N, CA, C and O atoms as a Tinker XYZ file with bonds, in Angstrom:
   352  protein
     1  N     12.886000   15.883000    1.320000    73     2
     2  CA    11.497000   16.057000    0.408000    64     1     3
     3  C     10.302000   15.512000    1.582000    63     2     4     5
     4  O     10.261000   14.526000    2.319000    81     3
     5  N      9.488000   16.528000    1.380000    73     3     6
     6  CA     8.233000   16.130000    2.720000    64     5     7
     7  C      7.225000   16.031000    2.285000    63     6     8     9
     8  O      7.195000   15.964000    1.056000    81     7
     9  N      5.890000   15.971000    3.039000    73     7    10
    10  CA     4.794000   15.471000    2.724000    64     9    11
    11  C      4.138000   16.262000    0.855000    63    10    12    13
    12  O      3.776000   15.827000   -0.238000    81    11
    13  N      4.363000   17.761000    1.624000    73    11    14
    14  CA     3.904000   18.297000    0.183000    64    13    15
    15  C      4.703000   17.853000   -1.102000    63    14    16    17
    16  O      3.990000   17.935000   -2.102000    81    15
    17  N      5.872000   17.444000   -1.338000    73    15    18
    18  CA     6.822000   17.328000   -2.446000    64    17    19
    19  C      6.095000   15.863000   -2.824000    63    18    20    21
    20  O      5.436000   16.208000   -3.805000    81    19
    21  N      5.912000   14.907000   -2.697000    73    19    22
    22  CA     5.117000   13.486000   -2.366000    64    21    23
    23  C      4.263000   13.829000   -3.125000    63    22    24    25
    24  O      4.231000   13.337000   -4.253000    81    23
    25  N      3.406000   14.694000   -2.751000    73    23    26
    26  CA     1.827000   15.069000   -2.822000    64    25    27
    27  C      2.098000   15.744000   -4.431000    63    26    28    29
    28  O      1.261000   15.435000   -5.280000    81    27
    29  N      2.908000   16.384000   -4.727000    73    27    30
    30  CA     3.202000   17.425000   -6.092000    64    29    31
    31  C      3.635000   15.681000   -6.635000    63    30    32    33
    32  O      2.806000   15.017000   -7.257000    81    31
    33  N      4.639000   15.279000   -6.383000    73    31    34
    34  CA     5.034000   14.051000   -7.090000    64    33    35
    35  C      3.805000   13.229000   -7.772000    63    34    36    37
    36  O      3.671000   12.940000   -8.961000    81    35
    37  N      2.627000   12.825000   -6.266000    73    35    38
    38  CA     1.425000   12.101000   -7.163000    64    37    39
    39  C      0.593000   12.958000   -8.330000    63    38    40    41
    40  O     -0.141000   12.477000   -9.192000    81    39
    41  N      0.914000   14.352000   -8.116000    73    39    42
    42  CA    -0.453000   14.606000   -8.817000    64    41    43
    43  C      0.170000   14.996000  -10.499000    63    42    44    45
    44  O     -0.540000   15.299000  -11.458000    81    43
    45  N      1.819000   14.868000  -10.489000    73    43    46
    46  CA     2.594000   15.208000  -11.622000    64    45    47
    47  C      2.730000   14.008000  -12.164000    63    46    48    49
    48  O      3.496000   13.961000  -13.127000    81    47
    49  N      1.973000   12.552000  -11.679000    73    47    50
    50  CA     2.043000   11.221000  -12.094000    64    49    51
    51  C      0.896000   10.915000  -12.410000    63    50    52    53
    52  O      0.743000    9.822000  -12.955000    81    51
    53  N     -0.127000   11.667000  -12.200000    73    51    54
    54  CA    -1.671000   11.866000  -12.440000    64    53    55
    55  C     -1.361000   12.353000  -13.939000    63    54    56    57
    56  O     -1.435000   11.648000  -14.945000    81    55
    57  N     -0.979000   13.780000  -13.873000    73    55    58
    58  CA    -1.185000   14.274000  -15.139000    64    57    59
    59  C     -0.018000   15.559000  -15.088000    63    58    60    61
    60  O     -0.331000   16.673000  -14.669000    81    59
    61  N      1.337000   15.235000  -15.568000    73    59    62
    62  CA     2.736000   15.730000  -15.910000    64    61    63
    63  C      2.125000   17.447000  -16.543000    63    62    64    65
    64  O      2.859000   18.372000  -16.198000    81    63
    65  N      1.270000   17.719000  -17.133000    73    63    66
    66  CA     0.845000   19.069000  -17.712000    64    65    67
    67  C     -0.041000   19.536000  -16.884000    63    66    68    69
    68  O     -0.641000   20.553000  -17.230000    81    67
    69  N     -0.256000   19.107000  -15.983000    73    67    70
    70  CA    -1.026000   20.065000  -14.809000    64    69    71
    71  C     -0.174000   21.356000  -14.634000    63    70    72    73
    72  O      1.054000   21.362000  -14.550000    81    71
    73  N     -0.991000   22.461000  -14.589000    73    71    74
    74  CA    -0.509000   23.504000  -14.294000    64    73    75
    75  C     -0.341000   23.826000  -12.801000    63    74    76    77
    76  O     -1.136000   23.467000  -11.933000    81    75
    77  N      0.814000   24.565000  -12.588000    73    75    78
    78  CA     1.220000   24.788000  -11.097000    64    77    79
    79  C      0.105000   25.038000  -10.125000    63    78    80    81
    80  O      0.025000   24.713000   -8.940000    81    79
    81  N     -0.959000   25.863000  -11.093000    73    79    82
    82  CA    -2.234000   26.410000   -9.929000    64    81    83
    83  C     -2.965000   25.454000   -9.631000    63    82    84    85
    84  O     -3.396000   25.409000   -8.479000    81    83
    85  N     -3.384000   24.224000  -10.751000    73    83    86
    86  CA    -3.989000   23.378000  -10.516000    64    85    87
    87  C     -3.582000   22.426000   -9.261000    63    86    88    89
    88  O     -4.417000   22.052000   -8.438000    81    87
    89  N     -2.101000   22.049000   -9.203000    73    87    90
    90  CA    -1.623000   21.169000   -8.320000    64    89    91
    91  C     -1.616000   22.172000   -7.368000    63    90    92    93
    92  O     -1.711000   21.498000   -6.342000    81    91
    93  N     -1.561000   23.498000   -6.961000    73    91    94
    94  CA    -1.614000   23.722000   -5.705000    64    93    95
    95  C     -2.850000   24.056000   -5.081000    63    94    96    97
    96  O     -2.961000   24.338000   -3.887000    81    95
    97  N     -3.727000   24.021000   -5.867000    73    95    98
    98  CA    -4.824000   23.965000   -5.113000    64    97    99
    99  C     -5.259000   22.425000   -4.483000    63    98   100   101
   100  O     -6.023000   22.191000   -3.547000    81    99
   101  N     -4.509000   21.489000   -5.319000    73    99   102
   102  CA    -4.520000   20.257000   -4.605000    64   101   103
   103  C     -3.788000   19.965000   -3.558000    63   102   104   105
   104  O     -4.237000   19.190000   -2.713000    81   103
   105  N     -2.405000   20.590000   -3.412000    73   103   106
   106  CA    -1.552000   20.274000   -2.055000    64   105   107
   107  C     -2.035000   21.815000   -1.291000    63   106   108   109
   108  O     -1.389000   22.064000   -0.273000    81   107
   109  N     -2.551000   22.321000   -1.483000    73   107   110
   110  CA    -2.676000   23.889000   -0.218000    64   109   111
   111  C     -1.070000   24.648000   -0.410000    63   110   112   113
   112  O     -0.205000   24.754000    0.460000    81   111
   113  N     -1.012000   25.145000   -1.925000    73   111   114
   114  CA     0.497000   25.702000   -1.978000    64   113   115
   115  C     -0.027000   26.759000   -3.516000    63   114   116   117
   116  O     -0.631000   26.309000   -4.490000    81   115
   117  N      0.275000   27.732000   -3.387000    73   115   118
   118  CA     0.220000   28.803000   -4.024000    64   117   119
   119  C      0.985000   28.406000   -5.602000    63   118   120   121
   120  O      1.867000   27.551000   -5.681000    81   119
   121  N      0.568000   29.043000   -6.579000    73   119   122
   122  CA     1.051000   28.420000   -7.722000    64   121   123
   123  C      2.939000   28.648000   -8.058000    63   122   124   125
   124  O      3.759000   27.847000   -8.508000    81   123
   125  N      3.051000   29.716000   -7.722000    73   123   126
   126  CA     4.852000   30.108000   -7.430000    64   125   127
   127  C      5.211000   29.258000   -6.054000    63   126   128   129
   128  O      6.417000   29.285000   -5.804000    81   127
   129  N      4.568000   28.657000   -5.299000    73   127   130
   130  CA     5.655000   27.826000   -4.559000    64   129   131
   131  C      5.592000   26.577000   -5.031000    63   130   132   133
   132  O      6.604000   25.880000   -4.949000    81   131
   133  N      4.264000   25.995000   -5.680000    73   131   134
   134  CA     4.493000   24.655000   -6.770000    64   133   135
   135  C      5.975000   24.981000   -7.630000    63   134   136   137
   136  O      7.139000   24.603000   -7.495000    81   135
   137  N      5.466000   25.623000   -8.298000    73   135   138
   138  CA     6.835000   25.993000   -9.167000    64   137   139
   139  C      7.858000   25.744000   -8.329000    63   138   140   141
   140  O      8.406000   24.682000   -8.627000    81   139
   141  N      8.314000   26.254000   -7.456000    73   139   142
   142  CA     9.912000   26.303000   -6.746000    64   141   143
   143  C      9.600000   25.212000   -6.405000    63   142   144   145
   144  O     10.701000   24.985000   -5.904000    81   143
   145  N      9.089000   24.354000   -6.236000    73   143   146
   146  CA     9.418000   23.037000   -5.348000    64   145   147
   147  C      9.735000   22.063000   -6.749000    63   146   148   149
   148  O     10.631000   21.236000   -6.921000    81   147
   149  N      8.817000   22.430000   -7.515000    73   147   150
   150  CA     8.759000   21.740000   -8.830000    64   149   151
   151  C     10.731000   21.564000   -9.607000    63   150   152   153
   152  O     11.335000   20.558000   -9.980000    81   151
   153  N     11.127000   22.927000   -9.566000    73   151   154
   154  CA    12.055000   23.194000   -9.942000    64   153   155
   155  C     13.141000   22.474000   -8.939000    63   154   156   157
   156  O     13.711000   21.471000   -9.368000    81   155
   157  N     13.403000   22.884000   -7.804000    73   155   158
   158  CA    13.609000   21.896000   -6.835000    64   157   159
   159  C     14.230000   20.668000   -6.605000    63   158   160   161
   160  O     15.259000   20.203000   -6.114000    81   159
   161  N     12.965000   20.253000   -7.279000    73   159   162
   162  CA    12.616000   18.757000   -7.441000    64   161   163
   163  C     13.418000   18.286000   -9.181000    63   162   164   165
   164  O     13.781000   17.149000   -9.481000    81   163
   165  N     13.478000   19.049000   -9.734000    73   163   166
   166  CA    14.442000   18.529000  -11.203000    64   165   167
   167  C     15.472000   18.890000  -10.691000    63   166   168   169
   168  O     16.184000   17.886000  -10.655000    81   167
   169  N     16.225000   20.086000  -10.080000    73   167   170
   170  CA    17.185000   20.415000  -10.053000    64   169   171
   171  C     18.008000   19.188000   -8.941000    63   170   172   173
   172  O     19.147000   18.787000   -9.182000    81   171
   173  N     17.435000   18.853000   -8.084000    73   171   174
   174  CA    17.931000   18.256000   -7.339000    64   173   175
   175  C     18.390000   16.696000   -7.844000    63   174   176   177
   176  O     19.486000   16.255000   -7.501000    81   175
   177  N     17.538000   15.967000   -8.617000    73   175   178
   178  CA    17.300000   15.044000   -9.847000    64   177   179
   179  C     16.320000   13.783000   -9.384000    63   178   180   181
   180  O     16.361000   12.574000   -9.607000    81   179
   181  N     15.451000   14.608000   -8.660000    73   179   182
   182  CA    14.199000   13.637000   -7.787000    64   181   183
   183  C     13.714000   13.715000   -8.902000    63   182   184   185
   184  O     13.731000   12.624000   -9.471000    81   183
   185  N     13.149000   14.772000   -9.664000    73   183   186
   186  CA    12.298000   14.398000  -11.369000    64   185   187
   187  C     13.729000   14.365000  -12.386000    63   186   188   189
   188  O     14.725000   15.089000  -12.399000    81   187
   189  N     13.382000   13.347000  -13.094000    73   187   190
   190  CA    14.771000   13.071000  -13.881000    64   189   191
   191  C     14.040000   13.419000  -15.204000    63   190   192   193
   192  O     14.865000   13.637000  -16.091000    81   191
   193  N     12.816000   13.534000  -15.601000    73   191   194
   194  CA    12.437000   14.087000  -17.045000    64   193   195
   195  C     10.770000   13.726000  -16.967000    63   194   196   197
   196  O     10.207000   12.954000  -16.192000    81   195
   197  N     10.172000   14.588000  -18.080000    73   195   198
   198  CA     9.005000   14.530000  -18.090000    64   197   199
   199  C      8.659000   13.975000  -19.623000    63   198   200   201
   200  O      9.264000   14.414000  -20.601000    81   199
   201  N      7.628000   12.968000  -19.723000    73   199   202
   202  CA     7.279000   12.336000  -21.002000    64   201   203
   203  C      5.853000   11.730000  -20.855000    63   202   204   205
   204  O      5.110000   11.490000  -19.903000    81   203
   205  N      5.786000   11.574000  -22.315000    73   203   206
   206  CA     4.693000   11.333000  -22.691000    64   205   207
   207  C      4.185000    9.826000  -22.972000    63   206   208   209
   208  O      5.042000    8.979000  -23.224000    81   207
   209  N      2.441000    9.361000  -22.928000    73   207   210
   210  CA     2.048000    8.324000  -23.924000    64   209   211
   211  C      1.689000    8.380000  -24.815000    63   210   212   213
   212  O      0.789000    9.219000  -24.860000    81   211
   213  N      1.909000    7.828000  -25.894000    73   211   214
   214  CA     1.273000    7.841000  -27.551000    64   213   215
   215  C      0.651000    6.568000  -27.533000    63   214   216   217
   216  O      1.321000    5.604000  -27.163000    81   215
   217  N     -0.717000    6.395000  -27.933000    73   215   218
   218  CA    -1.112000    5.252000  -28.459000    64   217   219
   219  C     -0.311000    4.673000  -29.367000    63   218   220   221
   220  O      0.212000    5.531000  -30.078000    81   219
   221  N      0.160000    3.042000  -29.777000    73   219   222
   222  CA     1.362000    2.784000  -30.574000    64   221   223
   223  C      0.272000    2.409000  -31.439000    63   222   224   225
   224  O      0.784000    2.502000  -32.555000    81   223
   225  N     -0.872000    2.056000  -31.593000    73   223   226
   226  CA    -1.564000    2.276000  -33.023000    64   225   227
   227  C     -1.400000    3.728000  -33.531000    63   226   228   229
   228  O     -0.746000    3.581000  -34.564000    81   227
   229  N     -1.557000    4.608000  -33.424000    73   227   230
   230  CA    -1.576000    5.943000  -34.257000    64   229   231
   231  C     -0.029000    6.466000  -35.118000    63   230   232   233
   232  O      0.247000    7.302000  -35.979000    81   231
   233  N      0.949000    5.132000  -34.078000    73   231   234
   234  CA     2.319000    5.774000  -35.089000    64   233   235
   235  C      2.263000    3.787000  -35.887000    63   234   236   237
   236  O      3.340000    3.429000  -36.364000    81   235
   237  N      1.369000    2.990000  -35.940000    73   235   238
   238  CA     1.722000    1.543000  -36.369000    64   237   239
   239  C      2.971000    0.957000  -36.199000    63   238   240   241
   240  O      3.817000    0.397000  -36.896000    81   239
   241  N      2.707000    1.456000  -34.379000    73   239   242
   242  CA     3.588000    0.584000  -33.697000    64   241   243
   243  C      3.241000   -0.425000  -32.842000    63   242   244   245
   244  O      2.273000   -0.238000  -32.105000    81   243
   245  N      3.969000   -1.682000  -32.785000    73   243   246
   246  CA     3.533000   -2.460000  -31.959000    64   245   247
   247  C      4.295000   -3.054000  -30.997000    63   246   248   249
   248  O      5.488000   -2.827000  -31.198000    81   247
   249  N      4.098000   -3.691000  -30.078000    73   247   250
   250  CA     4.588000   -4.090000  -29.090000    64   249   251
   251  C      6.212000   -4.910000  -29.731000    63   250   252   253
   252  O      5.966000   -5.594000  -30.724000    81   251
   253  N      7.424000   -4.925000  -29.403000    73   251   254
   254  CA     8.249000   -5.395000  -29.910000    64   253   255
   255  C      9.333000   -5.604000  -28.336000    63   254   256   257
   256  O      9.436000   -5.038000  -27.248000    81   255
   257  N      9.996000   -6.792000  -29.069000    73   255   258
   258  CA    10.764000   -7.333000  -27.237000    64   257   259
   259  C     11.869000   -8.432000  -27.980000    63   258   260   261
   260  O     11.709000   -9.178000  -28.945000    81   259
   261  N     12.910000   -8.222000  -27.203000    73   259   262
   262  CA    13.994000   -9.137000  -27.829000    64   261   263
   263  C     14.098000  -10.386000  -26.424000    63   262   264   265
   264  O     13.900000  -10.317000  -25.211000    81   263
   265  N     14.525000  -11.504000  -27.400000    73   263   266
   266  CA    13.688000  -12.483000  -25.911000    64   265   267
   267  C     15.282000  -13.089000  -26.709000    63   266   268   269
   268  O     15.731000  -12.992000  -27.851000    81   267
   269  N     15.822000  -13.775000  -25.336000    73   267   270
   270  CA    16.976000  -14.964000  -25.247000    64   269   271
   271  C     16.755000  -15.819000  -25.024000    63   270   272   273
   272  O     16.175000  -15.814000  -23.938000    81   271
   273  N     16.874000  -16.957000  -25.502000    73   271   274
   274  CA    16.578000  -18.222000  -25.097000    64   273   275
   275  C     18.305000  -19.003000  -25.013000    63   274   276   277
   276  O     19.235000  -18.922000  -25.817000    81   275
   277  N     18.185000  -19.816000  -23.548000    73   275   278
   278  CA    18.827000  -20.667000  -23.393000    64   277   279
   279  C     18.061000  -22.507000  -23.079000    63   278   280   281
   280  O     17.106000  -22.952000  -22.442000    81   279
   281  N     19.273000  -23.145000  -24.044000    73   279   282
   282  CA    18.257000  -24.536000  -24.104000    64   281   283
   283  C     19.293000  -25.216000  -23.484000    63   282   284   285
   284  O     20.412000  -24.846000  -23.840000    81   283
   285  N     19.235000  -26.354000  -22.426000    73   283   286
   286  CA    19.462000  -27.228000  -21.947000    64   285   287
   287  C     19.723000  -28.834000  -22.866000    63   286   288   289
   288  O     18.822000  -29.668000  -22.958000    81   287
   289  N     21.117000  -29.026000  -23.481000    73   287   290
   290  CA    21.382000  -30.107000  -24.229000    64   289   291
   291  C     21.222000  -29.885000  -25.551000    63   290   292   293
   292  O     21.629000  -28.788000  -25.935000    81   291
   293  N     20.686000  -30.695000  -26.464000    73   291   294
   294  CA    20.500000  -30.485000  -27.912000    64   293   295
   295  C     19.497000  -29.892000  -28.007000    63   294   296   297
   296  O     18.894000  -30.246000  -26.994000    81   295
   297  N     18.691000  -29.019000  -28.680000    73   295   298
   298  CA    17.644000  -28.379000  -29.103000    64   297   299
   299  C     17.674000  -28.199000  -30.889000    63   298   300   301
   300  O     18.594000  -27.534000  -31.365000    81   299
   301  N     16.809000  -28.717000  -31.662000    73   299   302
   302  CA    17.366000  -28.415000  -33.319000    64   301   303
   303  C     16.037000  -26.904000  -33.626000    63   302   304   305
   304  O     14.982000  -26.940000  -32.993000    81   303
   305  N     16.217000  -26.138000  -34.274000    73   303   306
   306  CA    15.739000  -25.109000  -34.645000    64   305   307
   307  C     14.087000  -25.278000  -34.907000    63   306   308   309
   308  O     13.219000  -24.452000  -34.624000    81   307
   309  N     13.917000  -26.575000  -35.522000    73   307   310
   310  CA    12.761000  -27.422000  -35.731000    64   309   311
   311  C     11.381000  -27.586000  -34.533000    63   310   312   313
   312  O     10.151000  -27.629000  -34.499000    81   311
   313  N     12.338000  -27.627000  -33.828000    73   311   314
   314  CA    12.109000  -28.621000  -32.164000    64   313   315
   315  C     11.633000  -26.959000  -31.619000    63   314   316   317
   316  O     10.527000  -26.595000  -31.221000    81   315
   317  N     12.901000  -26.152000  -31.770000    73   315   318
   318  CA    12.287000  -25.308000  -30.942000    64   317   319
   319  C     11.199000  -24.255000  -31.095000    63   318   320   321
   320  O     10.494000  -23.637000  -30.297000    81   319
   321  N     11.343000  -24.285000  -32.586000    73   319   322
   322  CA     9.963000  -23.121000  -32.985000    64   321   323
   323  C      8.648000  -23.998000  -32.485000    63   322   324   325
   324  O      7.977000  -23.530000  -31.565000    81   323
   325  N      8.304000  -25.157000  -33.030000    73   323   326
   326  CA     6.982000  -26.251000  -32.788000    64   325   327
   327  C      6.767000  -25.590000  -31.266000    63   326   328   329
   328  O      5.823000  -24.826000  -31.068000    81   327
   329  N      7.816000  -25.979000  -30.087000    73   327   330
   330  CA     7.695000  -25.374000  -28.589000    64   329   331
   331  C      7.032000  -24.385000  -29.046000    63   330   332   333
   332  O      5.889000  -24.559000  -29.468000    81   331
   333  N      7.596000  -23.225000  -29.047000    73   331   334
   334  CA     7.094000  -21.211000  -29.156000    64   333   335
   335  C      6.034000  -21.142000  -30.117000    63   334   336   337
   336  O      5.424000  -20.076000  -30.036000    81   335
   337  N      5.426000  -22.264000  -31.385000    73   335   338
   338  CA     4.509000  -21.785000  -31.719000    64   337   339
   339  C      3.080000  -21.156000  -31.212000    63   338   340   341
   340  O      2.303000  -20.245000  -31.496000    81   339
   341  N      3.215000  -22.085000  -30.405000    73   339   342
   342  CA     1.745000  -21.717000  -29.135000    64   341   343
   343  C      1.875000  -20.544000  -28.090000    63   342   344   345
   344  O      0.971000  -20.137000  -27.360000    81   343
   345  N      3.447000  -19.977000  -28.168000    73   343   346
   346  CA     3.386000  -18.541000  -27.883000    64   345   347
   347  C      3.030000  -17.321000  -28.520000    63   346   348   349
   348  O      3.372000  -16.958000  -29.645000    81   347
   349  N      2.254000  -16.670000  -27.636000    73   347   350
   350  CA     1.826000  -15.123000  -28.184000    64   349   351
   351  C      2.858000  -14.410000  -28.928000    63   350   352
   352  O      2.635000  -13.281000  -29.364000    81   351
């Protein structure tokens, strides 16, 4: 990987849908040269996938997490619930 590869990755991080020509104009390469480099980065496993970010509200999804708690000593479920009620 050279500095041009890093600059291409920076551009893809900002906008993964950017066209090769748009990226090339920023990094100083032709669209075909950018495409060859992106293909090589994908082939070498440097780029491991492409993704999108979706507003969770659009699909009625909130934040969900699994949390595991370890307690020292004996803590009753009611006592634990009281302690955790203040946590958003």
